C-alpha positions in Angstrom: 2.5 12.1 152.8 5.5 14.3 153.4 7.7 16.8 151.6 10.4 19.3 152.3 9.7 23.1 152.1 12.7 25.2 151.5 12.3 28.9 152.1 10.1 30.0 155.0 9.3 33.6 154.1 5.7 34.8 154.1 4.5 32.5 151.4 6.6 29.4 152.3 5.8 29.6 156.0 2.0 29.9 155.4 2.1 27.2 152.8 3.8 25.0 155.4 1.1 25.8 157.9 -1.7 25.0 155.4 -0.1 21.7 154.6 0.3 20.9 158.2 -3.3 21.6 158.9 -4.1 18.8 156.5 -1.7 16.5 158.4 0.9 16.6 155.7 4.3 16.1 157.3 6.6 19.0 156.3 10.3 19.1 156.8 10.9 22.8 156.8 14.2 24.7 156.2 15.3 28.3 155.9 18.7 29.9 156.3 17.2 32.1 159.0 17.0 30.5 162.5 14.2 32.9 163.3 12.1 31.7 160.3 12.6 28.1 161.4 11.7 29.0 165.0 8.4 30.6 163.9 7.2 27.2 162.9 8.3 25.3 166.0 5.5 23.7 167.9 3.3 23.1 164.9 2.2 19.5 164.7 3.4 17.7 161.5 6.2 20.3 161.0 9.8 19.6 161.8 12.7 21.9 161.1 16.4 21.3 160.5 19.5 23.5 160.7 20.8 22.4 157.3 19.6 21.4 153.8 21.2 18.0 154.1 19.3 17.2 157.3 16.1 18.4 155.8 16.4 16.3 152.6 17.7 13.2 154.4 14.7 13.2 156.7 12.4 12.4 153.7 11.7 8.8 152.5 12.4 8.4 148.8 11.0 9.1 146.3 11.2 12.6 147.7 9.5 15.9 146.9 11.4 19.1 147.7 9.5 22.3 147.3 11.4 25.6 147.0 9.9 29.0 147.9 12.9 31.3 147.4 13.5 34.6 145.6 14.1 34.3 141.9 17.7 34.4 140.7 20.8 33.5 142.7 19.0 32.3 145.8 17.0 29.7 143.8 19.9 28.8 141.5 22.4 28.1 144.3 19.9 26.2 146.4 18.8 24.1 143.5 22.5 23.1 142.9 22.8 22.1 146.5 19.5 20.2 146.6 20.3 18.3 143.4 23.5 17.0 144.9 21.5 15.6 147.9 18.7 13.9 145.8 18.5 10.6 144.0 17.0 9.6 140.6 13.3 9.7 140.8 13.1 12.5 143.3 11.1 15.7 142.4 12.0 19.4 142.8 9.2 21.9 142.7 10.1 25.6 142.3 7.2 27.6 143.6 8.8 31.1 143.4 8.3 33.7 140.8 11.1 32.4 138.5 11.6 33.4 134.9 10.1 30.6 132.8 13.1 30.3 130.6 15.2 29.6 133.7 12.7 26.9 134.6 13.0 25.2 131.2 16.8 25.2 131.6 16.6 23.8 135.1 14.2 21.1 134.1 16.7 19.9 131.5 19.7 20.1 133.8 17.9 18.2 136.6 16.7 15.6 134.1 20.3 14.8 133.3 20.7 13.6 136.9 17.5 11.6 136.8 15.5 14.2 138.7 12.1 15.5 137.8 11.2 19.2 137.9 7.9 21.0 138.3 7.6 24.8 138.1 4.7 26.1 140.1 3.4 29.7 139.8 1.7 30.4 143.1 -0.7 33.3 143.7 -2.6 34.1 146.9 -0.2 36.2 149.0 -0.9 36.6 152.7 -4.5 35.4 152.2 -3.5 32.0 150.9 -3.2 30.4 154.3 -7.0 30.8 154.9 -8.3 31.0 151.3 -5.9 28.7 149.5 -3.5 29.4 146.7 -4.0 29.5 142.9 -1.3 27.2 141.5 -0.1 27.0 137.9 2.0 24.0 137.2 4.5 23.1 134.5 6.3 19.8 134.0 5.8 16.3 132.8 2.5 14.7 133.6 4.1 12.0 135.8 5.8 14.6 137.9 2.7 16.8 138.3 0.6 13.8 139.2 3.0 13.0 142.0 2.9 16.6 143.3 -0.9 16.9 142.9 -1.8 15.5 146.4 0.1 18.5 148.0 -1.3 20.9 145.5 -4.9 19.8 146.3 -4.3 20.8 149.9 -2.7 24.1 149.0 -5.4 25.1 146.5 -8.7 26.7 147.5 -10.4 23.3 146.9 -9.1 19.9 145.8 -10.6 20.3 142.3 -10.4 24.1 141.7 -7.7 26.7 141.7 -4.9 24.7 140.2 -4.0 23.5 136.7 -1.3 21.6 134.9 -0.6 24.2 132.3 1.9 22.4 130.1 5.5 21.2 129.9 8.3 22.6 132.1 8.3 26.4 132.1 4.5 26.6 131.3 3.6 27.1 135.0 5.9 30.0 135.5 5.0 31.5 132.1 1.3 31.5 133.0 2.1 33.1 136.4 4.2 35.7 134.6 1.3 36.7 132.4 -1.0 36.6 135.5 1.2 39.2 137.2 1.3 41.3 134.1 -2.5 41.4 134.1 -2.4 42.2 137.8 -0.2 45.3 137.0 -2.7 46.5 134.5 -5.7 46.0 136.7 -4.1 47.8 139.6 -3.1 50.7 137.4 -6.6 51.1 136.0 -8.1 51.2 139.5 -5.5 53.6 140.7 -5.9 56.0 137.8 -9.7 56.0 138.0 -9.8 56.6 141.7 -7.2 59.4 141.3 -9.4 61.1 138.8 -12.3 61.0 141.2 -10.1 62.3 144.1 -9.0 65.2 141.9 -12.7 66.2 141.2 -12.8 68.1 144.5 -16.0 70.1 143.8 -18.0 66.8 143.9 -16.6 65.8 147.3 -16.7 62.1 146.2 -16.5 59.5 148.9 -14.1 57.0 147.4 -14.6 54.5 150.1 -18.4 54.5 149.5 -17.9 54.3 145.7 -15.6 51.4 145.8 -17.8 49.6 148.3 -20.8 50.2 146.0 -18.9 48.9 142.9 -18.3 45.6 144.7 -22.0 44.7 144.3 -23.2 44.1 140.7 -20.6 46.2 138.9 -18.7 44.9 135.9 -15.4 46.0 137.5 -15.9 44.1 140.8 -13.0 41.9 141.8 -11.1 40.7 144.8 -8.6 43.5 144.2 -11.5 45.9 144.4 -12.6 44.2 147.7 -9.2 44.9 149.2 -9.1 48.4 147.9 -12.6 49.2 149.4 -11.4 47.8 152.7 -8.3 50.0 153.1 -10.1 53.1 151.8 -12.7 52.6 154.4 -10.1 53.0 157.1 -8.0 55.7 155.3 -9.1 57.4 152.1 -6.5 60.1 152.1 -3.4 57.8 152.2 -1.4 60.9 153.1 1.0 58.8 155.2 2.0 56.6 152.4 5.1 57.2 150.3 4.1 57.3 146.5 6.6 54.6 145.7 5.5 51.3 144.0 8.0 48.5 143.7 8.0 46.2 140.6 8.8 42.5 140.6 10.6 40.6 137.9 7.3 39.3 136.6 6.1 42.6 135.3 9.4 43.2 133.5 9.4 39.7 132.0 5.9 40.1 130.7 6.8 43.4 128.9 9.9 41.8 127.4 7.9 38.7 126.3 5.4 41.0 124.5 8.3 42.5 122.6 9.9 39.1 121.8 6.5 37.7 120.5 5.6 40.9 118.7 2.2 40.9 120.6 0.9 44.3 121.6 0.5 44.6 125.4 0.3 48.4 126.0 -1.6 48.4 129.2 0.7 46.0 131.0 3.8 47.7 129.6 2.6 51.2 130.6 1.6 50.0 134.1 5.2 48.8 134.5 6.5 52.2 133.3 4.2 54.0 135.8 5.9 52.0 138.6 9.3 53.0 137.3 8.1 56.6 137.4 6.9 56.2 141.1 10.4 55.1 142.0 12.0 58.4 140.9 13.3 56.9 137.6 11.4 59.6 135.6 12.9 62.5 137.7 15.8 63.2 135.4 13.6 63.1 132.3 11.2 65.5 134.0 14.1 67.9 134.8 15.2 67.7 131.1 11.7 68.6 130.0 11.5 71.6 132.3 14.8 72.9 131.0 13.8 72.4 127.4 10.6 74.5 128.0 12.8 77.1 129.6 15.3 77.0 126.7 12.8 77.5 123.9 10.1 79.5 125.6 11.6 81.1 128.6 9.1 79.2 130.8 10.0 79.3 134.5 11.8 76.4 136.1 10.7 75.4 139.6 13.8 75.1 141.9 14.2 72.0 144.0 13.5 72.5 147.7 
């Protein structure tokens, strides 16, 4: 059992390691020599300096798994990979790609006799040890051929992965998954912020989150992680209040608009991230000046 893993960032590298632990032979490639070198010496893993060498090392029918950033990196690599493959080979895109791009790519590859599986992968830095939740889209035949690898990557062979539907369905489900993640994170953050602001109670947020982990209706793995870092640093004074947003959160909000389905929590969680990035600063300045203009309220000068 062997496959090629293209893209050896945090996710791709750890997925390669997890596959290798199960004696899956992985031909690994990344444009970065350092990323390739980080996997040297691991039994069952071999690296190559080019895409061509990586793909040619596989025996057909081949499975090539991409773990690259959404957009141009995935698009250009897919074009290169497709030119190296033969009819009957399979391409898996395991990155956070936009599901409509995945539908288009599946059609394009099919015209060359290639099969396509879109795989939404969740698990982050913990996936190596705990396994990855994997949401798959594509034809049944293609998914069945990829399933032996997925069973190794998942938390267990029979749990934590699902064939969600046709091409695009895997990335669509992962997109919604991430939108829910935004909402959950925002709710925890707001609730804990309210408690932190109630200074007269001198609430111990680390103790509260730890207590909530046991029997509470709001317990979750996300809460487990939050309780752990608050135990070490509940002030977080050394952390810049800047929260990045991925394409998944934006795509989820746009999908809600397209479908006409109300998703206020997920959408507002995305807006809160924009605000943390300074994108609300100009609006806030305008508000301050409006109050000054109509009511003579003081404007706080920037320092």
